[in-house]
LUMVEX-731187 format. One record per residue (C-alpha): residue in one letter; x, y, z negated. Coordinates in Angstrom, 3 decimals, decimal comma, always signed. Example, Ala and Ser with C-alpha at 12.3 -4.5 7.8 and 13.67 -1.06 7.14 Angstrom:
a / +12,300 / -4,500 / -7,800
s / +13,670 / -1,060 / -7,140
REM end
This chain:
x / -20,054 / -11,526 / +28,124
x / -19,527 / -12,969 / +31,589
x / -16,365 / -12,813 / +33,633
x / -17,772 / -10,215 / +36,022
x / -18,827 / -7,923 / +33,182
x / -15,438 / -8,269 / +31,524
x / -13,670 / -7,357 / +34,748
x / -15,916 / -4,330 / +35,177
x / -15,153 / -3,106 / +31,652
x / -11,436 / -3,628 / +32,195
x / -11,596 / -1,657 / +35,445
x / -13,428 / +1,170 / +33,729
x / -11,001 / +1,260 / +30,823
x / -7,985 / +1,280 / +33,117
x / -9,443 / +4,144 / +35,159
x / -10,121 / +6,186 / +32,041
x / -6,802 / +5,199 / +30,505
x / -4,951 / +6,373 / +33,591
x / -6,632 / +9,735 / +33,386
x / -6,078 / +10,094 / +29,644
x / -2,444 / +9,033 / +29,500
x / -1,227 / +12,436 / +30,681
x / -3,410 / +14,123 / +28,062
x / -3,202 / +11,867 / +25,049
x / +0,033 / +13,032 / +23,508
x / +0,531 / +16,404 / +25,108
x / -0,251 / +19,698 / +23,457
x / -3,968 / +20,437 / +23,363
x / -4,857 / +23,060 / +25,935
x / -8,313 / +24,138 / +24,813
x / -8,537 / +24,110 / +21,032
x / -11,622 / +25,641 / +19,481
x / -11,376 / +29,411 / +19,879
x / -12,148 / +29,837 / +16,181
x / -8,738 / +28,323 / +15,407
x / -7,079 / +31,421 / +16,807
x / -8,480 / +33,283 / +13,795
x / -7,901 / +30,440 / +11,344
x / -9,867 / +27,305 / +10,586
x / -13,493 / +27,348 / +9,620
x / -14,455 / +25,463 / +6,452
x / -15,670 / +22,590 / +8,618
x / -12,364 / +22,452 / +10,464
x / -10,472 / +22,598 / +7,157
x / -12,460 / +19,575 / +5,995
x / -11,701 / +17,681 / +9,214
x / -8,015 / +18,634 / +8,953
x / -7,811 / +17,542 / +5,320
x / -9,478 / +14,206 / +6,091
x / -7,153 / +13,595 / +9,032
x / -3,968 / +14,423 / +7,104
x / -4,655 / +13,158 / +3,575
x / -6,553 / +9,979 / +4,426
x / -6,385 / +7,247 / +7,037
x / -9,187 / +9,038 / +8,856
x / -12,792 / +9,980 / +8,045
x / -15,510 / +7,363 / +7,691
x / -19,138 / +8,004 / +8,641
x / -20,474 / +10,558 / +6,158
x / -17,061 / +11,629 / +4,790
x / -17,143 / +15,049 / +6,436
x / -20,500 / +15,927 / +4,879
x / -19,340 / +14,707 / +1,467
x / -16,163 / +16,814 / +1,569
x / -18,104 / +19,893 / +2,681
x / -20,650 / +19,390 / -0,106
x / -17,912 / +19,038 / -2,737
x / -15,645 / +21,716 / -1,295
x / -12,322 / +21,083 / +0,449
x / -10,131 / +22,361 / -2,393
x / -11,979 / +20,408 / -5,065
x / -11,826 / +17,247 / -2,932
x / -8,054 / +17,703 / -2,502
x / -7,623 / +18,076 / -6,267
x / -9,498 / +14,796 / -6,769
x / -7,243 / +13,015 / -4,304
x / -4,185 / +14,334 / -6,138
x / -5,518 / +12,627 / -9,292
x / -6,584 / +9,171 / -8,064
x / -7,117 / +7,894 / -11,610
x / -10,175 / +10,162 / -11,782
x / -11,772 / +8,556 / -8,698
x / -13,954 / +5,486 / -9,185
x / -12,931 / +2,692 / -6,827
x / -14,675 / -0,379 / -8,235
x / -15,728 / -1,638 / -4,802
x / -12,058 / -1,738 / -3,819
x / -11,248 / -3,835 / -6,858
x / -13,921 / -6,289 / -5,772
x / -12,319 / -6,645 / -2,360
x / -8,847 / -7,119 / -3,858
x / -10,156 / -9,958 / -6,022
x / -9,895 / -12,132 / -2,894
x / -6,093 / -11,857 / -3,094
x / -4,997 / -13,482 / -6,391
x / -1,292 / -13,296 / -5,493
x / -1,382 / -9,505 / -5,949
x / -1,664 / -9,991 / -9,710
x / +1,028 / -12,680 / -10,040
x / +4,580 / -12,142 / -11,224
x / +7,329 / -13,140 / -8,818
x / +8,054 / -16,247 / -10,899
x / +4,384 / -17,225 / -10,662
x / +4,467 / -16,759 / -6,901
x / +7,507 / -19,018 / -6,546
x / +5,951 / -21,549 / -8,912
x / +2,579 / -21,664 / -7,142
x / +3,824 / -21,268 / -3,559
x / +7,189 / -23,076 / -3,474
x / +9,773 / -21,894 / -0,927
x / +11,843 / -24,435 / +1,052
x / +14,778 / -24,366 / -1,384
x / +12,487 / -25,353 / -4,272
x / +11,047 / -28,243 / -2,270
x / +14,577 / -29,317 / -1,353
x / +15,546 / -29,273 / -5,048
x / +12,536 / -31,453 / -5,885
x / +13,364 / -33,852 / -3,041
x / +16,940 / -34,169 / -4,345
x / +15,790 / -34,821 / -7,900
x / +17,118 / -31,528 / -9,230
x / +13,698 / -30,208 / -10,158
x / +10,586 / -32,095 / -11,330
x / +7,153 / -31,952 / -9,754
x / +4,755 / -29,681 / -11,658
x / +2,395 / -31,405 / -14,083
x / -0,582 / -29,284 / -13,013
x / -2,597 / -31,347 / -10,504
x / -3,405 / -28,402 / -8,214
x / +0,215 / -27,232 / -7,964
x / +1,340 / -30,827 / -7,624
x / -0,804 / -31,310 / -4,517
x / +0,850 / -28,301 / -2,841
x / +4,337 / -29,588 / -3,718
x / +3,578 / -33,131 / -2,516
x / +2,280 / -31,834 / +0,790
x / +5,450 / -29,778 / +1,299
x / +7,613 / -32,746 / +0,282
x / +5,997 / -34,818 / +2,994
x / +6,687 / -32,099 / +5,555
x / +10,294 / -31,814 / +4,317
x / +10,813 / -35,574 / +4,622
x / +9,315 / -35,570 / +8,131
x / +11,746 / -32,835 / +9,084
x / +14,691 / -34,787 / +7,674
x / +13,615 / -37,958 / +9,496
x / +13,391 / -35,982 / +12,721
x / +16,906 / -34,592 / +12,229
x / +18,265 / -38,059 / +11,442
x / +16,596 / -39,485 / +14,544
x / +17,989 / -36,720 / +16,750
x / +21,454 / -37,218 / +15,266
x / +21,371 / -40,951 / +15,992
x / +20,248 / -40,439 / +19,599
x / +22,620 / -37,557 / +20,225
x / +19,828 / -35,052 / +20,895
x / +20,205 / -31,497 / +19,651
x / +18,800 / -31,051 / +16,178
x / +15,912 / -28,664 / +15,671
x / +15,082 / -26,594 / +12,624
x / +11,476 / -26,209 / +13,696
x / +8,692 / -27,347 / +11,424
x / +7,542 / -30,957 / +11,884
x / +4,289 / -31,448 / +13,695
x / +1,629 / -33,450 / +11,884
x / +0,335 / -36,336 / +13,947
x / -3,478 / -36,065 / +14,059
x / -5,517 / -39,220 / +13,899
x / -9,039 / -39,871 / +15,055
x / -11,100 / -39,102 / +11,978
x / -14,486 / -37,569 / +11,309
x / -14,435 / -34,860 / +8,664
x / -18,012 / -33,718 / +9,249
x / -19,105 / -35,219 / +5,948
x / -16,414 / -33,277 / +4,127
x / -17,550 / -29,972 / +5,617
x / -21,103 / -30,646 / +4,458
x / -20,055 / -31,021 / +0,798
x / -20,569 / -28,235 / -1,782
x / -17,450 / -26,003 / -2,048
x / -16,163 / -27,379 / -5,388
x / -16,589 / -30,972 / -4,297
x / -14,977 / -30,203 / -0,946
x / -11,968 / -28,649 / -2,705
x / -11,529 / -31,597 / -5,079
x / -11,868 / -34,078 / -2,224
x / -9,110 / -32,399 / -0,200
x / -6,762 / -32,293 / -3,199
x / -7,428 / -35,970 / -3,890
x / -6,280 / -36,909 / -0,377
x / -2,750 / -38,088 / +0,217
x / -0,343 / -35,572 / +1,800
x / -0,483 / -37,328 / +5,175
x / -4,270 / -37,304 / +5,278
x / -4,272 / -33,635 / +4,285
x / -2,015 / -32,995 / +7,264
x / -4,432 / -34,827 / +9,557
x / -7,319 / -32,761 / +8,174
x / -5,584 / -29,415 / +8,582
x / -4,434 / -30,271 / +12,099
x / -7,919 / -31,427 / +13,097
x / -9,459 / -28,200 / +11,804
x / -6,881 / -25,879 / +13,361
x / -8,706 / -22,731 / +14,405
x / -11,720 / -23,743 / +12,304
x / -10,274 / -23,416 / +8,808
x / -13,086 / -21,051 / +7,796
x / -15,461 / -23,999 / +7,877
x / -13,329 / -25,787 / +5,309
x / -12,925 / -22,721 / +3,059
x / -16,500 / -21,408 / +3,176
x / -17,933 / -20,774 / -0,282
x / -14,720 / -21,495 / -2,183
x / -13,221 / -19,183 / -4,790
x / -10,242 / -17,003 / -3,803
x / -7,901 / -19,260 / -5,776
x / -9,254 / -22,426 / -4,125
x / -8,906 / -20,858 / -0,681
x / -5,275 / -19,888 / -1,172
x / -4,403 / -23,335 / -2,588
x / -5,720 / -25,050 / +0,545
x / -3,934 / -22,526 / +2,749
x / -0,758 / -23,258 / +0,803
x / -0,955 / -26,898 / +1,865
x / +0,060 / -25,699 / +5,314
x / +2,516 / -22,899 / +4,529
x / +2,992 / -21,626 / +0,949
x / +5,239 / -18,689 / +1,896
x / +2,748 / -17,436 / +4,449
x / +0,011 / -17,201 / +1,807
x / +2,053 / -14,691 / -0,209
x / +2,973 / -12,535 / +2,791
x / -0,492 / -12,732 / +4,325
x / -2,309 / -11,624 / +1,180
x / +0,071 / -8,688 / +0,758
x / -0,532 / -7,578 / +4,359
x / -4,286 / -8,152 / +4,145
x / -4,481 / -6,058 / +0,990
x / -2,531 / -3,178 / +2,560
x / -4,966 / -2,993 / +5,465
x / -8,051 / -3,419 / +3,268
x / -6,889 / -0,653 / +0,928
x / -6,205 / +1,714 / +3,813
x / -9,669 / +1,122 / +5,253
x / -11,860 / +0,995 / +2,151
x / -10,197 / +2,676 / -0,824
x / -11,782 / +5,882 / -2,119
x / -8,314 / +6,859 / -3,355
x / -7,109 / +7,613 / +0,130
x / -4,202 / +9,928 / -0,665
x / -2,897 / +7,272 / -3,051
x / -2,821 / +4,757 / -0,178
x / -1,225 / +7,259 / +2,206
x / +1,481 / +8,000 / -0,379
x / +2,036 / +4,287 / -1,024
x / +2,629 / +3,832 / +2,687
x / +4,918 / +6,878 / +2,762
x / +7,100 / +5,902 / -0,186
x / +7,314 / +2,242 / +0,789
x / +8,492 / +3,349 / +4,222
x / +10,995 / +5,745 / +2,640
x / +12,382 / +3,006 / +0,367
x / +11,869 / +0,335 / +2,997
x / +12,388 / -3,380 / +2,321
x / +11,951 / -5,973 / +5,086
x / +9,604 / -8,820 / +4,199
x / +11,362 / -11,284 / +6,480
x / +14,606 / -11,416 / +4,491
x / +14,805 / -14,516 / +2,294
x / +13,632 / -13,982 / -1,271
x / +11,984 / -10,670 / -0,353
x / +9,037 / -12,691 / +0,944
x / +8,247 / -13,217 / -2,744
x / +9,787 / -10,087 / -4,260
x / +7,822 / -7,582 / -2,180
x / +4,512 / -8,040 / -3,990
x / +6,023 / -6,873 / -7,273
x / +8,083 / -4,196 / -5,506
x / +5,049 / -2,369 / -4,172
x / +2,934 / -2,989 / -7,279
x / +5,509 / -2,277 / -10,003
x / +8,142 / -0,011 / -8,434
x / +6,246 / +2,073 / -5,858
x / +2,619 / +2,463 / -6,942
x / +3,117 / +3,629 / -10,560
x / +5,336 / +6,544 / -9,455
x / +3,535 / +7,929 / -6,367
x / +2,724 / +11,327 / -7,873
x / +5,254 / +11,424 / -10,716
x / +8,891 / +12,498 / -10,961
x / +11,089 / +11,541 / -8,026
x / +13,850 / +10,396 / -10,370
x / +11,545 / +7,814 / -11,962
x / +10,662 / +6,456 / -8,528
x / +14,343 / +6,401 / -7,554
x / +15,298 / +4,420 / -10,666
x / +12,403 / +2,001 / -10,204
x / +13,433 / +1,181 / -6,639
x / +17,117 / +0,954 / -7,555
x / +16,368 / -1,625 / -10,250
x / +13,860 / -3,537 / -8,148
x / +14,994 / -7,098 / -7,306
x / +13,481 / -6,575 / -3,843
x / +15,800 / -3,641 / -3,080
x / +18,800 / -5,291 / -4,743
x / +18,281 / -8,366 / -2,576
x / +17,462 / -6,513 / +0,658
x / +20,609 / -4,366 / +0,585
x / +22,760 / -7,124 / -0,951
x / +23,722 / -5,149 / -4,042
x / +22,987 / -8,203 / -6,180
x / +26,055 / -9,823 / -4,574
x / +28,364 / -6,832 / -5,017
x / +31,399 / -7,483 / -7,210
x / +33,829 / -4,786 / -8,328
x / +37,414 / -5,229 / -7,064
x / +38,783 / -5,007 / -10,603
x / +35,896 / -6,652 / -12,408
x / +36,337 / -9,659 / -14,675
x / +34,662 / -11,858 / -12,083
x / +36,959 / -10,669 / -9,280
x / +40,022 / -11,114 / -11,504
x / +38,962 / -14,643 / -12,410
x / +38,733 / -13,939 / -16,136
x / +36,423 / -16,507 / -17,737
x / +33,430 / -15,391 / -19,740
x / +34,156 / -15,366 / -23,445
x / +31,788 / -16,735 / -26,119
x / +29,117 / -14,190 / -26,889
x / +29,415 / -12,670 / -23,408
x / +32,472 / -10,489 / -24,041
x / +35,367 / -10,392 / -21,598
x / +38,543 / -8,383 / -21,535
x / +38,737 / -4,659 / -22,006
x / +38,589 / -2,473 / -18,861
x / +41,958 / -2,037 / -17,232
x / +43,205 / +0,725 / -14,908
x / +41,757 / +0,547 / -11,411
x / +44,074 / -0,248 / -8,513
x / +43,100 / -0,152 / -4,827
x / +41,940 / -3,590 / -3,727
x / +40,499 / -4,659 / -0,390
x / +36,699 / -4,318 / -0,537
x / +36,347 / -7,272 / +1,820
x / +38,460 / -9,506 / -0,428
x / +36,901 / -8,237 / -3,650
x / +33,285 / -8,576 / -2,627
x / +32,372 / -4,921 / -3,028
x / +29,198 / -4,286 / -0,999
x / +28,514 / -0,718 / +0,132
x / +25,087 / -1,261 / +1,725
x / +23,036 / +0,136 / -1,137
x / +25,472 / +2,947 / -1,882
x / +25,326 / +4,123 / +1,729
x / +21,539 / +3,924 / +2,072
x / +21,015 / +5,524 / -1,345
x / +22,913 / +8,608 / -0,177
x / +21,847 / +8,688 / +3,467
x / +18,226 / +7,493 / +3,394
x / +16,930 / +7,680 / -0,171
x / +18,298 / +11,008 / -1,412
x / +20,746 / +13,439 / +0,251
x / +20,115 / +12,681 / +3,906
x / +22,647 / +12,105 / +6,658
x / +23,892 / +15,719 / +6,450
x / +23,688 / +15,894 / +2,670
x / +27,340 / +16,668 / +2,026
x / +28,707 / +13,283 / +0,960
x / +31,768 / +11,480 / +2,298
x / +32,791 / +7,871 / +2,826
x / +34,716 / +8,138 / -0,440
x / +31,445 / +8,966 / -2,191
x / +29,814 / +5,889 / -0,636
x / +32,580 / +3,652 / -1,979
x / +32,488 / +5,239 / -5,418
x / +28,691 / +4,875 / -5,611
x / +29,056 / +1,230 / -4,582
x / +31,514 / +0,752 / -7,470
x / +29,067 / +2,431 / -9,849
x / +26,315 / -0,044 / -8,960
x / +28,409 / -3,202 / -9,233
x / +26,768 / -5,377 / -11,860
x / +23,244 / -4,235 / -10,935
x / +22,020 / -7,658 / -9,915
x / +19,227 / -10,245 / -10,150
x / +18,880 / -13,158 / -12,496
x / +18,079 / -16,225 / -10,340
x / +16,661 / -14,295 / -7,352
x / +15,315 / -17,350 / -5,547
x / +13,301 / -18,274 / -8,626
x / +11,736 / -14,857 / -8,943
x / +14,223 / -13,477 / -11,446
x / +14,196 / -9,911 / -12,760
x / +16,814 / -7,154 / -12,790
x / +19,826 / -7,640 / -15,006
x / +23,126 / -5,863 / -15,524
x / +26,113 / -8,223 / -15,339
x / +29,103 / -6,596 / -17,019
x / +31,473 / -9,165 / -15,526
x / +30,662 / -7,980 / -11,984
x / +30,943 / -4,297 / -12,840
x / +34,014 / -2,390 / -11,683
x / +35,660 / -0,751 / -14,717
x / +37,109 / +2,726 / -14,884
x / +35,895 / +6,236 / -14,105
x / +34,388 / +7,085 / -10,719
x / +34,075 / +10,379 / -8,844
x / +30,797 / +11,082 / -6,989
x / +30,150 / +14,373 / -5,172
x / +32,892 / +15,986 / -7,233
x / +31,464 / +14,793 / -10,545
x / +33,355 / +12,495 / -12,870
x / +31,306 / +9,462 / -13,867
x / +32,900 / +8,083 / -17,019
x / +33,142 / +4,322 / -17,363
x / +29,923 / +3,374 / -19,134
x / +28,533 / +0,159 / -17,645
x / +24,895 / +0,228 / -16,527
x / +24,470 / +3,855 / -17,605
x / +26,826 / +4,950 / -14,822
x / +24,138 / +4,060 / -12,296
x / +21,468 / +5,997 / -14,182
x / +23,793 / +9,009 / -14,312
x / +24,358 / +8,896 / -10,546
x / +20,625 / +8,543 / -9,857
x / +19,948 / +11,561 / -12,085
x / +22,657 / +13,529 / -10,278
x / +21,188 / +12,665 / -6,881
x / +17,563 / +13,268 / -7,879
x / +18,411 / +16,857 / -8,889
x / +20,654 / +17,687 / -5,929
x / +19,345 / +20,501 / -3,650
x / +20,133 / +18,379 / -0,587
x / +17,833 / +15,662 / -1,947
x / +15,082 / +18,217 / -2,514
x / +15,378 / +19,437 / +1,074
x / +15,551 / +15,932 / +2,540
x / +12,514 / +14,646 / +0,627
x / +10,441 / +17,777 / +1,200
x / +11,243 / +17,798 / +4,908
x / +10,210 / +14,175 / +5,203
x / +6,932 / +14,831 / +3,375
x / +6,280 / +17,782 / +5,672
x / +6,949 / +15,617 / +8,733
x / +4,374 / +13,099 / +7,502
x / +1,682 / +15,603 / +6,550
x / +2,294 / +18,726 / +8,651
x / +4,360 / +18,480 / +11,824
x / +7,111 / +16,528 / +13,559
x / +9,069 / +19,789 / +13,366
x / +7,763 / +21,421 / +10,177
x / +8,065 / +25,189 / +9,633
x / +11,233 / +26,013 / +7,630
x / +9,277 / +28,470 / +5,473
x / +6,915 / +25,730 / +4,299
x / +9,755 / +23,308 / +3,593
x / +11,637 / +25,958 / +1,613
x / +8,637 / +26,608 / -0,665
x / +8,303 / +22,863 / -1,232
x / +12,025 / +22,650 / -2,050
x / +11,754 / +25,431 / -4,628
x / +8,876 / +23,601 / -6,314
x / +10,822 / +20,334 / -6,256
x / +13,783 / +21,982 / -8,011
x / +11,742 / +24,024 / -10,489
x / +9,349 / +21,202 / -11,416
x / +12,013 / +18,515 / -11,914
x / +11,069 / +16,631 / -8,739
x / +7,336 / +16,464 / -9,597
x / +5,853 / +14,922 / -6,453
x / +2,272 / +15,985 / -7,202
x / +3,356 / +19,609 / -7,581
x / +5,366 / +19,461 / -4,350
x / +2,275 / +18,188 / -2,515
x / +0,142 / +20,873 / -4,146
x / +2,576 / +23,530 / -2,899
x / +2,490 / +22,074 / +0,611
x / -1,315 / +22,080 / +0,636
x / -1,467 / +25,692 / -0,558
x / +0,799 / +26,969 / +2,216
x / -0,886 / +28,713 / +5,165
x / +1,412 / +26,774 / +7,511
x / -0,362 / +23,543 / +6,545
x / -3,639 / +25,057 / +7,734
x / -2,168 / +26,699 / +10,825
x / -4,059 / +26,407 / +14,095
x / -1,079 / +24,750 / +15,774
x / -1,281 / +21,843 / +13,327
x / -4,943 / +21,002 / +13,949
x / -5,105 / +17,522 / +15,552
x / -1,415 / +17,861 / +16,444
x / +0,173 / +14,836 / +14,730
x / +0,195 / +11,607 / +16,763
x / -0,942 / +8,615 / +14,728
x / +1,366 / +5,680 / +14,207
x / -0,127 / +2,314 / +15,224
x / -1,072 / +1,578 / +11,601
x / -2,734 / +4,971 / +11,215
x / -4,578 / +4,506 / +14,499
x / -5,859 / +1,031 / +13,625
x / -6,914 / +2,031 / +10,112
x / -8,630 / +5,205 / +11,325
x / -10,457 / +3,266 / +14,069
x / -11,776 / +0,789 / +11,518
x / -12,842 / +3,595 / +9,200
x / -14,475 / +5,686 / +11,916
x / -16,426 / +2,722 / +13,291
x / -17,652 / +1,655 / +9,846
x / -16,139 / -1,791 / +10,367
x / -16,748 / -4,656 / +7,977
x / -13,653 / -6,858 / +7,761
x / -14,010 / -10,466 / +6,647
x / -10,700 / -11,652 / +8,114
x / -7,839 / -9,161 / +8,512
x / -5,461 / -11,564 / +10,281
x / -6,534 / -10,755 / +13,870
x / -6,104 / -7,040 / +13,158
x / -2,679 / -7,596 / +11,650
x / -1,676 / -9,513 / +14,781
x / -2,806 / -6,518 / +16,846
x / -0,433 / -4,313 / +14,850
x / +2,390 / -6,703 / +15,717
x / +1,480 / -6,290 / +19,394
x / +1,663 / -2,519 / +18,943
x / +5,192 / -2,794 / +17,536
x / +4,375 / -2,039 / +13,892
x / +3,979 / -5,283 / +11,917
x / +3,099 / -4,599 / +8,294
x / +6,185 / -4,725 / +6,062
x / +8,064 / -5,688 / +9,225
x / +10,556 / -2,850 / +9,700
x / +13,956 / -4,559 / +9,628
x / +16,296 / -1,529 / +9,260
x / +16,369 / +0,484 / +6,008
x / +15,125 / +3,527 / +7,948
x / +11,616 / +2,072 / +8,054
x / +9,176 / +3,161 / +10,758
x / +9,361 / +6,558 / +12,434
x / +6,616 / +9,087 / +11,681
x / +7,318 / +11,090 / +14,835
x / +5,426 / +10,973 / +18,101
x / +8,321 / +10,229 / +20,444
x / +8,705 / +6,722 / +18,980
x / +5,130 / +5,746 / +19,781
x / +4,353 / +7,784 / +22,921
x / +4,294 / +5,914 / +26,220
x / +1,656 / +4,660 / +28,650
x / +2,088 / +1,040 / +27,548
x / +1,425 / +1,979 / +23,920
x / -1,683 / +3,921 / +24,910
x / -3,003 / +0,951 / +26,849
x / -2,457 / -1,317 / +23,818
x / -4,429 / +1,124 / +21,696
x / -7,185 / +1,364 / +24,278
x / -7,425 / -2,421 / +24,452
x / -7,696 / -2,594 / +20,654
x / -10,405 / +0,078 / +20,585
x / -12,438 / -1,673 / +23,293
x / -12,071 / -5,063 / +21,609
x / -13,148 / -3,560 / +18,273
x / -16,259 / -1,810 / +19,568
x / -17,217 / -4,767 / +21,792
x / -17,162 / -7,090 / +18,782
x / -14,297 / -9,159 / +20,165
x / -12,050 / -8,961 / +17,078
x / -12,696 / -12,122 / +15,110
x / -13,444 / -11,410 / +11,479
x / -14,470 / -7,770 / +12,075
x / -17,983 / -6,552 / +12,741
x / -19,270 / -3,080 / +13,549
x / -22,731 / -1,758 / +14,282
x / -22,414 / +0,381 / +17,396
x / -26,080 / +1,317 / +17,238
x / -25,490 / +3,220 / +13,979
x / -24,449 / +6,194 / +16,142
x / -27,554 / +5,849 / +18,313
x / -30,545 / +5,090 / +16,070
x / -32,880 / +5,975 / +18,932
x / -30,671 / +5,232 / +21,926
x / -32,182 / +6,405 / +25,168
x / -31,267 / +5,784 / +28,772
x / -29,289 / +9,011 / +29,365
x / -25,511 / +8,238 / +29,325
x / -24,612 / +11,964 / +29,088
x / -26,700 / +12,425 / +25,940
x / -25,320 / +9,172 / +24,556
x / -21,777 / +10,443 / +25,084
x / -22,524 / +13,700 / +23,261
x / -24,093 / +11,847 / +20,353
x / -21,144 / +9,469 / +19,946
x / -18,670 / +12,356 / +20,287
x / -20,452 / +14,007 / +17,383
x / -20,373 / +10,821 / +15,300
x / -16,727 / +9,912 / +15,868
x / -15,056 / +13,290 / +16,370
x / -17,549 / +15,729 / +14,812
x / -18,094 / +16,968 / +18,370
x / -14,528 / +18,258 / +18,333
x / -13,366 / +17,088 / +21,745
x / -11,607 / +18,895 / +24,578
x / -13,320 / +19,670 / +27,858
x / -10,657 / +17,634 / +29,697
x / -11,335 / +14,485 / +27,717
x / -15,099 / +14,915 / +27,856
x / -15,010 / +15,412 / +31,623
x / -12,777 / +12,370 / +32,190
x / -15,110 / +10,057 / +30,272
x / -18,249 / +11,695 / +31,689
x / -16,967 / +11,034 / +35,205
x / -17,084 / +7,298 / +34,456
x / -20,578 / +7,229 / +32,957
x / -22,184 / +6,010 / +36,161
x / -19,924 / +2,962 / +36,239
x / -22,229 / -0,090 / +35,847
x / -20,198 / -1,284 / +32,859
x / -21,253 / +1,882 / +31,005
x / -24,610 / +2,846 / +32,463
x / -25,829 / -0,776 / +32,687
x / -28,205 / +0,475 / +35,340
x / -29,545 / -1,848 / +37,978
x / -31,917 / -1,235 / +40,862
x / -34,689 / -3,133 / +39,109
x / -33,939 / -1,737 / +35,622
x / -32,989 / +1,952 / +35,880
x / -33,935 / +2,757 / +32,251
x / -31,670 / +0,244 / +30,527
x / -29,783 / +1,846 / +27,550
x / -26,123 / +2,662 / +28,230
x / -23,278 / +0,607 / +26,811
x / -22,664 / +2,525 / +23,576
x / -19,932 / +0,091 / +22,467
x / -17,868 / +0,826 / +25,566
x / -18,336 / +4,587 / +25,243
x / -17,307 / +4,393 / +21,586
x / -14,227 / +2,357 / +22,505
x / -13,165 / +4,898 / +25,119
x / -13,546 / +7,721 / +22,600
x / -11,424 / +5,848 / +20,045
x / -8,766 / +5,724 / +22,749
x / -9,127 / +9,432 / +23,518
x / -6,395 / +12,045 / +22,967
x / -8,341 / +13,678 / +20,132
x / -8,694 / +10,435 / +18,210
x / -5,039 / +9,523 / +18,819
x / -4,066 / +12,678 / +16,941
x / -4,699 / +13,601 / +13,358
REM end
């Protein structure tokens, strides 16, 4: 596309964007009149798809109507009954998802492992493939050290930035013409310096090097550049791919919900490696089960223990704090009476105790005190990680545990080692304040930013009666008339992740490289696994509503439909199998395809008023019958108020 055409499209999008910004996140003025009497079956299907999935794909509405909305919901509540073999095929491209944390550290060594090898404290692996990755990182480490030494000798300020490989004039065309297996073996046989020259020379063209290789071969060559990034990138890629393509949509929505509830930031040290297991082993198995089981799984997860520093917490009166050496066989002294000791001096860490009460269970107004926070922190001393930077698992260290009875929420927790923590988690999981906090948060995600108290109360009663059964709580929510109320139809503003995923689903996109999309999410302020505070990302509109955010979304939608997102292809003509030259008819057809024709008069009129713009109509004096720009119309509709809401 030429510069003039690009400028014309930008002008058109800005004009439409300016008109839509006042509409996009406000209350809909002209909902379908049938909603005043309750939703039709078609509207129920649209509502269910918008709330329980990441948005409908082409054909989804017809499939749900054919099956029946209630039967479709029941299927989504039992994801194990839904075939999803195509999804498994897509996930096969991400081998790290199936590795243990120790395997991740072993195959994709972090800087501290490379430093240990460089200092002779750890041997190079015997496996030739792993060895190549280690040797490449050793060379980069040594370059970095040489740079620091040079800066120190000249008096310049030292830099912790990565060393830059010095490219040399070299022709790798012959390498790129080799069969994939031979190409892979040839790269591994190179010396670390030559590998650096190759990777630098092919920067921005790495696909040419990786074409035809197996998933494992591809990630090995990527690891030559940055091992840690491979682990994080595959985790992020898989999250997006699952959201877009999985048939088990409610399962993916609930994974996103619970991960956000028990948030862990991927950028904190060892969590770059621990997060893969955290989502796979702690979150996913418990999505629809008992809340207590999910609570215990997250509490024992090395990722959570590391993120909130509980693995470092030492009881003020523990054997470790008192300096009592470990006895043969692992036995220390008997517990002694507890005396007040400075938490700062003792090493007691209250981070997890505070977030457990405030964010994971009771809520900020759940009836606990600072004394409860401290007592809970004492309870969880000793819940730690065995060799966290080597991918170690959960362990209970009696020597770190604070002896003596504790008092939490008025309950006496008798001194009982690791079982104290399980007792507190059980107490919290069955507390009415926890039931209300969790049910309210679920209702905010699925129903409304300010959910009806009557709906929340029915969910709470189910939570308490059914022992925190998450599936039953969801079933209660979905059976409530408030969920299907007319005020809730297309009323929830999508988060950036929901918007991007729904755009990709609605447009029938085929993703071969998710990285450019993931970078777009960073631009929108919602990097995957990138929420630093324990609160996670907000699910409410006020966090994401502003004109700048709308423009970012509009730019993404236009780039997607114009085919300007590298690694993502869509077929805009699928909505117009017999596209004519009438822009008005084209608009109606695309509205039907993307929004089931469910669009407000305001939005329709705003876009219709721009149809004669040359960037949309494509009309010229000598070519009045040229088909309109369906990609641009589709992009504008993806940026519309109706599509921004779910």
